[in-house]
C-alpha positions, -999 to 999 in steps of 0.1 A, spaced: -621 -70 -730 -579 -72 -721 -584 -105 -732 -584 -91 -771 -554 -80 -764 -542 -112 -750 -558 -128 -781 -537 -102 -802 -511 -108 -792 -481 -128 -811 -465 -145 -771 -433 -137 -751 -436 -100 -752 -419 -83 -725 -428 -85 -686 -439 -49 -684 -464 -43 -712 -488 -27 -703 -523 -28 -715 -551 3 -720 -587 -9 -726 -610 24 -749 -643 20 -749 -664 26 -783 -702 43 -777 -716 11 -800 -708 -14 -824 -715 8 -857 -678 21 -841 -666 -11 -835 -673 -17 -873 -663 16 -883 -623 8 -862 -625 -28 -878 -628 -12 -914 -602 11 -908 -580 -10 -895 -585 -38 -923 -570 -11 -951 -547 -3 -933 -531 -36 -928 -527 -28 -889 -528 -66 -871 -560 -73 -844 -579 -97 -837 -622 -86 -834 -636 -113 -809 -671 -113 -821 -701 -132 -794 -712 -168 -808 -741 -171 -782 -781 -161 -794 -792 -136 -795 -765 -113 -803 -746 -146 -830 -720 -125 -843 -725 -87 -823 -691 -74 -827 -674 -71 -792 -642 -57 -789 -609 -51 -804 -576 -60 -796 -546 -44 -812 -511 -65 -810 -488 -49 -788 -463 -22 -804 -442 -6 -791 -441 33 -778 -424 45 -809 -445 30 -833 -479 39 -815 -480 67 -843 -496 49 -862 -524 33 -852 -528 68 -831 -545 79 -863 -564 49 -870 -583 49 -838 -606 74 -829 -613 98 -799 -621 68 -778 -620 77 -738 -595 57 -718 -620 29 -695 -598 35 -661 
């Protein structure tokens, strides 16, 4: 999952950047989130399983790193997903 966040990064991010992992209950919730991100033009990377038996299943979504001040735009879109600890 955190690898997905790295895939969404444009590179050259500060060394003190933090990745946050949230848990979605199922693929349907991820698909709804992906649709909302596309609607709002929020840059992201959707990782899908290429191999059988899960061909094309959406596994995770990585959002581009952002500053704390810019989190409000993302928070308005993310459902209340629990933090993975």
